[in-house]
C-alpha atoms as one frame of an Amber mdcrd trajectory, in Angstrom:
protein
   9.575   0.846  12.467   7.847  -1.225  14.877   3.842  -1.850  14.719   1.902
  -2.306  18.484  -1.183  -3.924  17.735  -4.028  -3.604  20.506  -5.415  -7.009
  21.077  -9.513  -6.873  21.494 -11.741  -9.914  21.950 -12.425 -10.091  18.114
  -8.781  -9.837  17.373  -9.011 -13.734  16.995 -11.906 -13.709  14.856 -11.655
 -14.982  11.066 -12.554 -13.309   8.298 -11.939 -15.447   4.667 -10.605 -17.867
   6.859  -7.728 -15.990   8.598  -7.948 -14.046  12.380  -7.693 -10.366  12.065
  -4.361 -10.422  13.249  -2.993 -12.838  10.892  -4.360 -10.258   8.092  -2.850
  -7.091  10.020   0.280  -8.965   9.730   0.237  -9.877   6.314  -0.785  -6.136
   5.932   2.244  -5.170   7.669   4.363  -7.137   6.296   3.735  -6.041   2.445
   4.821  -2.478   3.852   8.121  -3.765   5.154   7.207  -3.610   9.264   8.198
  -7.188  10.468   8.644  -6.593  14.181   4.964  -6.677  15.590   4.451  -6.232
  19.734   1.216  -7.321  20.706   0.139  -5.469  23.579  -2.497  -7.610  25.675
  -3.279  -8.624  29.169  -0.946 -11.657  30.501  -4.174 -13.813  30.620  -4.688
 -13.365  26.517  -0.863 -14.891  26.262  -1.831 -18.637  25.805  -4.625 -17.287
  23.201  -1.806 -15.778  20.974   0.938 -18.208  21.414  -0.658 -20.343  18.546
  -0.412 -16.598  16.140   2.806 -15.933  17.099   4.075 -18.919  15.576   2.302
 -18.434  12.358   3.953 -14.894  12.021   7.062 -16.761  12.094   5.969 -18.960
   8.983   5.751 -15.734   6.996   8.784 -13.680   8.103   7.403 -11.351  10.804
   8.584 -11.215  14.482   6.169 -11.006  17.104   6.609 -10.063  21.068   3.775
 -10.341  23.464   3.847  -7.361  25.729   1.469  -6.699  28.847   0.661  -3.080
  28.906   3.172  -2.390  32.480   5.628  -3.310  30.190   4.833  -1.131  27.285
   7.030   1.416  29.035  10.266  -0.873  28.892   9.535  -1.712  25.105   9.264
   2.170  23.964  12.580   3.198  25.795  14.424   0.102  24.130  13.724   0.869
  20.639  15.608   3.515  19.250  12.777   3.980  16.060  11.249   8.057  16.223
   7.901   6.155  15.213   5.854   3.588  16.145   2.617   2.324  14.036  -0.168
   1.662  16.511  -3.505  -0.796  15.295  -6.552  -1.507  17.165  -6.790  -5.244
  16.775 -10.161  -4.954  16.138 -10.123  -3.379  12.875  -9.457  -4.526   8.920
  -8.266  -2.203   6.417  -6.998  -2.100   2.765  -3.609  -1.130   1.758  -4.509
   1.822   1.234  -5.300   3.100   4.391  -1.701   2.282   5.743   0.186   4.436
   2.671  -2.301   7.153   4.178  -0.798   7.085   7.692   2.774   6.380   6.619
   3.432   9.087   4.334   2.659  11.549   7.257   6.175  12.846   9.166   4.089
  13.644  12.730   1.827  12.109  15.343  -1.556  11.176  13.130  -4.616   9.618
  13.172  -6.642   7.908  10.911  -9.492   9.798  11.076 -13.349   9.258   8.944
 -15.261  12.058   8.764 -17.934   9.825   6.229 -17.514   6.017   8.269 -19.882
   3.373   7.430 -23.101   3.531   9.774 -21.904   0.315  12.177 -18.380   1.857
  12.589 -19.310   5.616  13.875 -20.789   4.068  17.055 -18.520   2.040  18.025
 -15.345   4.246  17.420 -14.116   6.937  19.487 -14.683  10.660  17.891 -12.762
  13.017  16.988 -13.049  16.861  16.696 -10.352  18.944  14.437  -9.610  22.017
  12.969  -7.437  22.650   9.827  -6.365  18.890   9.791  -5.152  19.384  13.571
  -6.883  17.244  16.656  -8.425  19.166  18.764 -10.223  16.797  21.323 -10.544
  13.025  21.577 -13.441  11.173  23.277 -16.250   8.126  23.506 -19.570  10.409
  23.499 -18.479  14.136  22.170 -20.792  16.403  20.837 -19.677  18.235  17.603
 -17.427  15.543  16.584 -16.214  15.706  13.072 -14.974  12.515  12.342 -14.196
   8.897  14.212 -10.797   7.149  14.909 -10.345   4.624  12.051  -8.370   2.177
  14.203  -4.844   3.404  13.121  -2.253   5.477  13.992   1.402   6.743  14.025
   2.723   7.975  16.868   6.270   9.795  18.113   8.113   8.292  20.476   8.244
  11.279  22.546   4.262  10.926  22.704   3.897   7.737  23.988   6.555   8.436
  26.591   4.571  10.971  27.678   1.516   8.538  27.761   3.577   5.476  29.555
   1.536   5.917  32.780  -1.839   6.168  30.834  -1.300   3.348  28.774   0.370
   1.107  31.085  -1.972   1.300  33.674  -5.639   1.742  31.557  -5.274   0.970
  27.930  -7.266   3.925  26.753  -6.158   4.540  23.102  -6.608   7.064  21.423
  -8.174   8.891  24.240  -5.015   9.347  26.136  -3.452  11.442  23.573  -6.005
  14.285  24.941  -3.428  14.690  27.663  -0.895  16.596  24.847  -3.127  17.984
  22.654  -2.168  21.614  23.969   1.541  21.151  23.163   1.756  18.545  20.662
   0.540  19.024  17.164  -1.563  15.531  16.564  -2.594  15.557  13.336  -5.743
  14.470  11.884  -5.704  12.368   8.370  -9.269  12.248   7.049  -9.674   9.157
   4.871 -13.000   9.863   3.041 -10.720  12.494   1.149  -8.289   9.814   0.194
  -7.802   8.064  -3.240  -5.583   5.891  -4.419  -4.608   4.347  -7.755  -4.065
   0.626  -7.387  -2.156  -1.138 -10.229  -3.558  -4.357  -9.025  -7.244  -3.303
  -9.679  -6.511  -0.724 -12.655  -8.751   1.487 -10.122  -9.312   4.200  -7.908
 -10.338   3.006  -4.511 -10.976   4.980  -1.230  -9.167   3.239   1.795 -11.317
   1.005   3.382 -11.598   0.038   7.079 -13.906  -1.478   9.340 -14.090  -2.319
  13.222 -15.268  -5.912  13.908 -17.181  -6.903  16.826 -19.701  -9.597  15.781
 -20.758 -11.860  12.747 -22.505  -9.114  11.426 -19.781  -6.953  10.985 -17.730
 -10.079   9.524 -20.204 -10.633   6.970 -19.948  -6.847   5.740 -15.948  -6.873
   5.744 -16.426  -9.738   4.067 -18.612  -8.791   1.021 -16.514  -5.637   0.815
 -13.134  -7.423   0.356 -14.878 -10.048  -2.227 -16.293  -7.354  -3.825 -12.844
  -5.431  -3.569 -10.800  -7.911  -5.679 -12.227  -7.299  -9.195 -10.410  -5.521
 -11.951 -11.876  -2.696 -13.589 -10.721  -2.941 -17.094 -11.468  -6.457 -18.645
 -12.237  -8.110 -21.673 -16.002  -8.427 -22.526 -15.707 -12.498 -21.957 -13.856
 -11.485 -18.470 -16.428  -9.102 -17.289 -19.589 -10.816 -18.454 -18.877 -14.326
 -17.826 -15.722 -14.883 -15.644 -16.453 -12.286 -12.983 -19.768 -13.250 -11.635
 -18.238 -16.883 -11.463 -15.032 -16.319  -9.921 -17.097 -13.654  -7.309 -19.020
 -16.871  -6.482 -16.311 -19.663  -6.049 -14.139 -17.065  -4.035 -16.776 -16.487
  -1.494 -16.504 -20.019  -0.718 -13.009 -20.663  -1.644 -11.565 -17.885   0.754
 -12.940 -19.535   3.960 -10.735 -22.846   3.054  -7.276 -23.233   4.309  -6.126
 -23.066   0.443  -3.499 -20.239  -0.962  -3.629 -18.412  -3.490   0.058 -20.439
  -4.391  -1.857 -23.625  -4.245  -4.550 -21.749  -6.765  -1.565 -21.225  -8.677
  -0.190 -23.949  -8.986  -3.779 -26.138  -9.618  -4.667 -23.967 -12.941  -0.710
 -24.566 -13.875  -1.384 -28.377 -13.724  -4.800 -27.873 -15.842  -3.254 -25.719
 -18.030  -0.044 -27.943 -18.920  -2.469 -31.148 -19.573  -4.484 -29.248 -22.132
  -0.908 -28.087 -24.116  -0.913 -32.043 -24.006  -4.101 -33.133 -24.554  -3.410
 -30.639 -28.033  -0.064 -32.333 -28.814  -2.088 -35.651 -29.014  -4.990 -34.358
 -30.991  -7.821 -34.146 -28.168  -8.662 -30.871 -29.791 -12.565 -30.338 -28.377
 -11.768 -31.534 -24.827  -8.454 -29.441 -24.770 -10.768 -26.365 -26.292 -13.222
 -26.663 -23.860 -10.599 -27.036 -21.125  -9.203 -23.563 -21.691 -12.371 -22.360
 -20.981 -12.477 -23.730 -17.460  -8.558 -22.392 -16.866  -9.859 -18.980 -17.896
 -11.863 -19.109 -15.001  -9.885 -20.767 -12.340  -6.692 -18.427 -13.680  -8.800
 -15.260 -12.070  -8.707 -17.088  -8.483  -5.573 -17.268  -7.103  -5.292 -12.936
  -7.625  -8.729 -12.734  -6.141  -7.607 -15.288  -3.041  -4.971 -13.034  -2.174
  -6.681  -9.920  -2.140  -9.690 -11.414  -0.658  -7.382 -12.583   2.580  -5.076
  -9.696   2.529  -2.131 -12.650   1.258  -0.738 -10.528  -1.238   2.880 -11.095
  -1.914   6.078 -10.872  -4.158   6.041 -14.104  -4.726   2.686 -14.115  -6.116
   3.910 -12.145  -9.191   5.437 -14.758 -10.894   1.915 -16.364 -11.827   1.811
 -13.773 -14.773   5.070 -15.028 -15.952   3.655 -18.893 -15.726   0.340 -17.609
 -17.549   2.287 -16.815 -20.723   4.124 -19.244 -20.676   1.232 -21.765 -20.842
  -0.797 -20.065 -23.279   2.078 -19.675 -25.448   2.603 -23.568 -25.186  -1.354
 -24.077 -26.661  -0.811 -21.738 -29.507   2.737 -24.028 -30.326   0.766 -27.019
 -29.468  -2.433 -26.599 -31.232  -0.888 -25.208 -34.471   1.224 -28.140 -33.899
  -2.154 -30.191 -34.233  -3.473 -28.449 -36.978   0.217 -29.032 -38.718  -0.539
 -33.377 -38.622  -3.983 -32.964 -39.901  -3.077 -30.882 -42.566   0.380 -31.704
 -43.500   1.190 -27.944 -44.694   3.573 -25.870 -42.856   0.885 -22.962 -42.790
  -0.285 -23.402 -39.490   3.455 -23.200 -37.996   4.075 -19.895 -39.931   1.134
 -18.648 -38.880   2.027 -19.670 -35.468   5.161 -18.091 -35.442   3.990 -14.731
 -36.609   1.066 -14.852 -34.217   3.601 -14.981 -31.325   6.057 -12.642 -32.355
   3.073 -10.079 -32.675   1.291 -11.170 -29.238   4.966 -10.972 -27.832   5.553
  -7.486 -28.682   1.854  -6.453 -27.758   3.117  -7.802 -24.232   6.328  -5.893
 -23.998   5.008  -2.771 -25.258   2.523  -2.903 -22.472   4.523  -3.661 -19.794
   7.177  -1.172 -20.760   4.439   1.603 -20.584   3.431   0.749 -17.428   6.876
   0.721 -16.183   7.534   4.242 -17.566   4.021   5.756 -17.049   3.382   4.036
 -13.409  -0.410   2.978 -15.256  -1.480   0.367 -17.259  -2.051   1.319 -20.766
  -5.402  -0.150 -20.783  -6.859   2.401 -18.042  -4.665   5.309 -19.489  -7.804
   7.186 -22.004 -11.017   6.314 -23.226 -10.174   4.303 -26.386  -7.311   2.301
 -24.378 -10.161   1.195 -22.279 -12.966   0.540 -24.586  -9.550  -1.224 -26.809
  -8.862  -3.753 -23.975 -12.258  -5.189 -23.673 -11.650  -6.455 -27.516  -7.675
  -6.627 -27.892  -5.933  -9.843 -28.490  -5.209 -12.193 -25.390  -6.174 -15.755
 -24.634  -9.760 -15.027 -23.452 -10.275 -14.065 -27.084  -8.060 -16.405 -28.677
  -9.645 -19.342 -27.079 -12.983 -18.635 -28.645 -11.216 -18.573 -32.217  -9.729
 -22.068 -31.166 -13.158 -23.719 -29.775 -14.763 -21.945 -32.962 -12.194 -23.655
 -35.556 -12.926 -26.560 -33.789 -16.438 -26.741 -33.574 -16.974 -25.899 -37.204
 -14.230 -28.317 -38.489 -11.831 -25.869 -39.621  -9.170 -25.188 -37.171  -6.663
 -23.735 -39.756  -9.314 -20.696 -39.881  -8.829 -20.254 -36.117  -4.811 -19.644
 -36.703  -5.531 -16.938 -39.156  -8.034 -15.437 -37.228  -5.662 -15.126 -33.982
  -2.853 -13.880 -36.167  -4.499 -11.129 -37.509  -6.265 -10.318 -34.165  -2.529
 -10.179 -32.434  -1.121  -8.255 -35.671  -4.209  -5.516 -35.044  -3.513  -5.678
 -31.369   0.362  -4.997 -31.551  -0.245  -2.016 -33.943  -2.761  -0.112 -32.013
  -0.315  -0.596 -28.968   2.488   0.447 -30.478   0.729   3.750 -32.472  -0.675
   4.622 -28.485   2.438   4.031 -26.699   4.074   6.010 -28.570   1.364   8.992
 -28.568   0.831   8.779 -24.897   4.747   8.824 -23.945   5.008  11.378 -26.876
   2.425  13.930 -25.307   4.195  13.123 -21.698   7.576  14.370 -22.953   6.004
  17.477 -24.579   4.257  18.126 -21.379   7.018  17.353 -19.039
């Protein structure tokens, strides 16, 4: 499937450091749509050349198309459907999911639009999910056009004259409404579970025409980067700090992957410091890394730059976390001359690794994280054994002068977490088997 983006003056406005066009490039790429046609007057082609070159770097092919050439493009392409996007709109990935699940010509509409969008979007009258009429100043309208549509090739061919001479989308669909079944997908009735955020979200869209609109959309995307279920430390301390940092970081040309690299450089410096016996400074730096670690994912979601490569960040997290525990245990071994710290570390790592694998297996099978499955699981997630908790044990042991006690606490917490994860996973999976 190919996409057609209708270029508007505000398409080049920057939101969270990226133009609206580039945000939509990333969005479309995430759904494996890599051939994008930008419909624009020839006088705007010079403005779009830079965006076209940027698209190449992220694996997206962009073609600049004049309205008079649109009919030729449609005839040349064998695809049954085209995705049509208003270039002055921004969207959540969930909105794209809504329209791509359709098998007919469909408009995304919003029966409960935000105040800023209602007055600047075409109005839609629909009945039983079927579009009856579209216009800019309709009375009795039930929703507004949300800036994205799926259109059959045959329908676009019927509209080629209207689209070629005066780009009047989606109002030109009035010509075919009597003989074509054009569906209305009301996004206000949709809700999707986002596993990366561990919560249900309503698909978001916003029409951008001014700096004020950019601020509103930015606020949404910053707020929308926050996961729902977190441990106590992450929710009450890390969350507000990360949110403040991302508000400024998202405007800079810093990619999520660059933030991941920075985090790992500092993290492995901490491992080195533990090995050298610099326990206090290493323990304090772990608190900073706990905040840095949350920035790359938030940067990706704020900028709309979520990628498959970014998923490797979780594996790198596991690597440096466990290197901390090993290095800290080695330092305590050197301080005490006893093998007990190394033995405790081994047990702690065994149960911590088991907990991770149990959680991963549950998510693969049940398609939802264990921490979100039931009320008890969400509550336990706030206090279960994980890095944010373990580094507090380490810091408390270092400050008190009894670092060995840190390892006892970490090991006990890891064992408890493993037992709870196993029991809860088994319970939920067994229930799923019985209930079918």
